[in-house]
N, C-alpha and C positions, 0 to 999 in steps of 0.2 A: 354469641361469643366470638364467632369468626368475624362478624361485621364490626364488633367493637375492636378487635385486634387490628383489622385493616385500617379502621379509623384512627387508632392510636399510632400505627406505623406511619400513616400519612402525615399526621401532625408532627411526629418526631422527625421525619424527613424534611418537612418544611422548616422546622426549628433549626436543624443542623445546617440546612442550606443558607438560611438567613445569618446564622452564626458565622459560617465560613465567609460569606460576603462581607459581614461586618469586620471580621479579622483582616481580610484583604484590603478593605477600604481604610481601616485604621493603619495598617502597615504602609499603604501607599501614601496616606496623609503624613505619617511620621517621616517617611523617606523624603517627601517633597519639602517638609519643614526643615529637616536636617540639612539637605542640600542647599536650601535657600538661606540658611542661617550662617553661611560662610561669609568671608570678608566682602565688602562692597566692590563692585567692578569699577575699574578706572577707564580713562578714555582709550587706552591701548587695548582694552577688552571690547569696547563698544563701537569704535570708529570703523567705518567701512571705507576701504581704499578703492577708488574708482579705476586706478591704473593697474590693478592686479591682472596678471596674465590669465586669460580664460580661453576656452576652446573656440569662442567666437571672436577672439582678438584678431585684428588685422595684422598678424605677424606671420611671415613666411620663411624667415631665416633667423640665424642667431644674432646677426647685426640688428635686426628689428627687435629681437627679444631684449637686447641690451639697451636699445633706445627707449623701449617701454619701461625698462627697469630704472633708467635715469629719471623719467617722469614720476615713477612710483616713489623714489626716494625724495624727490622734491615735494611730493604730496605728504609724505611722512613728516618732513621738516615743517610744513605749514600747518598741518592738522594736529601734530603731536608736540614737537619741540618748541614751537612758538607759544604753546599753552602750558609748558611745564617750568618755565623760568621763574625763579624765586621760590620754588618748592624746596624745603629743607629735607632732602633725602639723599645723603651722600652715597647710597648704594642703589641708585635708580639709573638704569641704562638709558632712560629717556630724559635725563637731565644733563645738559652740557656742563662739563667740569666735574662731574661726580666720579667716584672711583670706578664705576661700572660703565662709563661712557665709552662706546666703541672707538671714538677718535683718540683715545689714549694710546692705542696701538699704532705702530708705524704704517700698517696697511688696514684698510677697512675690509675685514674678512666676511662681512655680511653681503657683499656684492659678488656677482660673477666676475671672473677674471680669466684672461688668457695670457700665457707666457710663451710667446712664439720663440722657436729656436730653429734657424735654417739648417743647422748641422745635426738636428735631432735624428736619432736612430729609429725612434718610434714615437707615437703619441699616447698620452694618458688622459682619459676623462675621469674626473673625480666627482662622485655623487654622494652627498651627505645624507644624514638621516632625518626622520620626522622631528620637527621643532628645532633642528640644528641650523647650521649655516656652513658655508665653505670652510670655515675655520676647523671644522671637525676633521678634515683630511689635509690640513695645512702641512703637517710633518711629512706626509707622502709627497706633497708638492715640492717642498724644500729638498727632499731626498733626490728627486728626479730632475731637479731644475737644470742641471748642466747637461743632461743626457736626452731629455724628451721634450716634445712640444706639449705643453700642458694646458688644460682647460678645466677650471673649477666652476661648476655650475651652481648658481643659487636656484634651488627649486622654487616654483611658484608657492606663494604663501609664507615664505621664510625670510629671515633677515630683517624684517620690518617690525610688525606688531602682532601679538598673539591672535587678535581678532581675524587676521588673514587666514587662519586655519578653520574658521567656523563654517565657511561655505566652500572650502577646497574640494576638488575632485581628483581622484588618482589619475584620471585620463589627462588632466592638465599637466601634471608632473611628467607623465609618460610622453606627452607631446613636446615638452621642453627638452627632455632627454633626446628625443628624435632630432630636434633642431640642432642641439649641440653636437650630436654624433655626426650628422651630415656635414656640419661645418668643419669639423676636424678631419673627416675623410677627404674633403676637398682640399684642405690645407696640406695634408700629408701626401697626397698623391698615391704612390705605390707603397709607401711605408706603412707598417702595421699599426693598429690601434688597440690599446689595452684599456680596460675600465677597472677602476677601484670603487667599490660601492660599500658604504657603511649602512647597516640596518635597512631602512626603507630604500636607500640608494641602491643597495644590492638587489633588492626585490625589483626595482625599476630596471636595472641593467638586465636581469634575467628575463623580465617581461619583454624588453625590447627585442631580445633574440628569439624568444619563444613565439612572439607575434610574427616575426619574420619567417620563422620556420613554418608556422601555420598558413602563411600566405605565399609560401614558396619563393621567398625573396632571399637575396644573398645576405649572409650574416655579416655583422659589422666588426666584431672584436676578435683579435687573434687569441686573447686569453682574458679571463675574468677573475678578479681578486675580490673576494667578499669578506667583510669584517662584520661579525655579529648579524648575519643576514636575516631579514624578516620573512622567513619561509612559512612559519606558522605562529599563531598567537593563541592566547587563552580563549576558550569558548565564551568567556564573559564579554570579550570584545564584540561578539556577534550581537549582543543585546544592548550595546552602548547607544545605538541610534535611537532606541525607544525613550531613553532619558532625555535626549535632545528634543525629540518630537513632543514629548509631554511638556517640556519647558516652553516650547513655541506655542502649544495649544493653550497653556495657562498664562502666557505672557510673562514667564519668569526666566529672565535671561541667564541667571546663574546656573540653571539646570543644563545649559549648553557647555558647561565646564566640568571636567573631572577634577581639576585642581585650580585654585586661584591663589597665586603666590606673589611675593615681592619679586620684581623683575631686576635681580641683581647680576644676572649673567649677561655680558655684552654680546655674546654670540649664540645664545640659545634661549628659547622661551622657557621660563619656569612654570607659567600657567599653561595648562594643557586642555585644549578644546575636545569635547566628546567626539566631534566629527573627525578629528585627526586620527583617533584610534580606529574609528569605523573605516576611514579611508585606507589605512594600512591593511585592515582585515579584508576589505574588498579586493585589494591588489593581490594579497596572498591567495585568496580564493580563486582569482582569475588565473594566477600562475599554476595552481594545483589543477584546475580544469584543463589548461593547455597541456600540462605534462601527462595527464591521463588520456587525452584524446590524440596526441601526436603518435604516429606510427614509430616503432622502434628504430626503423631505418632512418627516418627523418630526425628523430631525437638524437641519434648517434652523431649527427653532424654538428652538434653544439660544441663550441670551443671548450678547451680545458678550463676547469675551475679550481682555484685554490681558495680555501675558506679557513678563516680563523674564528674560533668560537670558544667562549668560556662554558664549562659544564654548568656553572652557576650563572643563570641569566634570568632576571625577573621581568624582562621586557618581551623577549621573543622565546620561542620554544626550541631548546637545544635538541630535543627528541625529534622535532620536525626537520631540523637540519640533517640529522643522521638518517632518518627513515624516509621522509617525504621528498628530500632532494637527493642525497647520496645513495639512498636505497633504490632510486629509480634511474640514476645515471648509468649509462652503459659502461662496460669495462674499457676505460681509456687511461689517460694520464691525469685524471682528476685527483686532487689532494685535499685532505681534511686535517687540520691541526686543532686539537682540543686542549685547552688549558684547564688542568685539574685544580681542585681546591688545595689549600695548604694542609698537608697531612702530618704536620708536627703534632705530637700528643696534646699539647696545650690548646692548639687550634681545634683539633677534633673533639676535644672534651665537651664543647658546647654545641656541636653540630647535631641538629635534630634529625635531619634526613639527608643522607649522603647523595648528592645529585648524580654521581657517577654510577651508583648501583643500578639505577633504572636504565641507564644507557648500555651497560655491558652486554646484555643479550643481543642488542641490535648491532653492536660493534664486532662481535665474533672474532676476538683477538687471536684465537687459535688458528682460524682459517679466514682471514679478512678478505673481503671482496673489493676493498678500496685502499688506496695509499693513505694510511692513517698514522698520525703522529700524536702521541700523548705527552704533554709537557707536565712532568710530575716531580715530586720530591724524589731525589736520587736514593740509591741504595749503596751502602759501603762496599767497596771492592775489598777483596781479601788482602789483609795486611796494609790497607791504606786508611788514613784518617778521613773522616767524612762528617760534614756538618748537616744536621737535619733540615736546615733551611735551604740547602743547595738544590738546584733542579737539573733535570736531564730530559732530553727528548728521546722517547722510545718510538721508533718508526716501524710500523707493521705494514708489510706489503704482500700482496698475493703471491704465494709460492716462493717466498724469500725469507731468509733468516731475519730475526728482529735486530735492528741496529740501535744501540744505546749510545747517546752522545751527551757528555757533560757540557753544559752551556756556560759555565763560569758565572752564572747569575743566581741570585738568592731571593727568597721571599723577604720582603721588608718586615721589620718588627711590627706586630699588631695587625697585619693584613692576613685575613683567613681565606680570601678568594678574590678573583677578579670580578668584574661586573660587566653588564652590557655596555655601559657608557665609557668604561676605562680603556677598552681595547685599542683605540687609535692614538693614544697620547703617551709619550714617554715621561719619565720622572722629571725631565728637564723642562717640560712645558710650563710657560710662565703664568698660565691661567689655572690649569688643572693639576699641575705637577706638585711635587712635595717641597721644592725649594722656596723658602720665604725670602723675598728680596726686600731688605730693610730700606725704607725711604722711597719705595716705589709708589707713585700716585695711581695705582691700579689695583683693582680687586684681585685677590689671589685665592681662588676657591679651594684648590687642592691643599693649600697649606693652612686652611682654617681649622681652628681648634676651639670653637665656641662651646662653653659649658653653661648649664643653668637648668631651670625647671622646665618641665614639659608644658606645651601650650602657650608659651610666651612669644616665641618668634613666629614670623610669617612664613617660615619654611620648616618642614617636619624634621625631626631628629634623624629619621631614617635616611632622608635625602642628604643631610650634612655628613652622615657616617658612610654613605655609599662610596666605594672605591672609585676614584676619578682618573687614575693613570695606570699604565701597564708596565710593571717592572721588567717584563720580558719583551719589551718593544724592539730592542736591538735584534733579537732572534726573529721576530716577525719580519722586519725589513730584510734580514738576510735570506729568509725563505722566499720573499717576494723577488729579490734579485735573482736567486737561483731559478725560480719559476720562469721569469721573463728571459733570462739568458739562455735557458734550454730551448725555448721556443724561437728565439732569435737565431741560435745556432742551427736549429733544424731547418729554418727557412733559408738560411745561407747555403746549407748543404744541398738543398733541393735546387737552388738557383745554379750552383756549381755543377 
């Protein structure tokens, strides 16, 4: 009887094992089929650019970087634009004369640029995010144009074609940041340098300084301004590289892409390579490693940081910004500005999970250990009329009373939150803003109001509905000015 039981158990174990293997194989096969059933790849997904900046490129300074960049765009012209003429796609950025063609704008924001100013008080380095271009921080550039020496860097892999992200390494972007930083420092002499980084650009700016701390080198920036910084990502990003490797193994190029979409945006890739997400994940992990290993004394040398972050962010982790960055920063003049969701009753009625609830334990509003501002729906003052859509800034600082300030700004109708991509753009932005300019021969993504059935368009409904501009951008710029002015005044006082 015992022998029979052992024999039966053995067969049952084998059967379960084979069943599990079959389920895994079937799930894998279905996943491969599903991913490979997406739209066909175009030449901007499959073309390899030879003049892409790489770690082994013979480039030693920013001038060399720009010279290589010029050759890169000549290559894009010959390999892409010369082969797209005659295509009937009025919303294709790779077709000259289309509504999405970058040359419809007075300046080609896909390239690096430098706006020199001999009377500048300081310099500003602008670093855009993953899949973006220098256009992402164009409003910061315009804001500082008369006051600062500006350099907007086009990060390697960007501003050209989406395939440039398939083989990109984060170290290549970090090296480009180093070249641009050293160039600005030489141009500025003794004048201070500030950096504004959006998303991946913020992570690169942080990495630049952390690496210098780790190598006992002098820091580069007087202050750092981060917008939706990529401090932490979803754990799913860690496994993204396996999809890419499986695609290479099976010879299925589509598996190298998380999304394959119509390229209707003149200054941002709509298609997103799997490797791009993995690159940001690796960069964030490197920064975490450095922050964990640096001594408290060395870490305390880091320049002050001002961060703007939406509590609702589907791209990067707001929790990581609060705990993994600001939870580690020593007590200095670091500032964090969080934009809450719209808490009008009609907006809250459809909210499934309140993103602020999970953050509150880490924020410790009763006894904050950081200079924290929450931009929220205001509360009516006694005897005063108040609109539910009006917002105020509540500033919590260690051992100080809470300061509440009405901003004179309101939530736009129909907007329930900000988003990762909305933060650096005002409502007036001609591409992502709300104003529809009649008769303009340019795509106006923020003003789009397309309606129809699901699955028809080459872009998801969730992407169309994603908030593209920041109704509180004037307050953001005001805080940036205060941040820089305070550091400029401190430096002047020290010199006196």
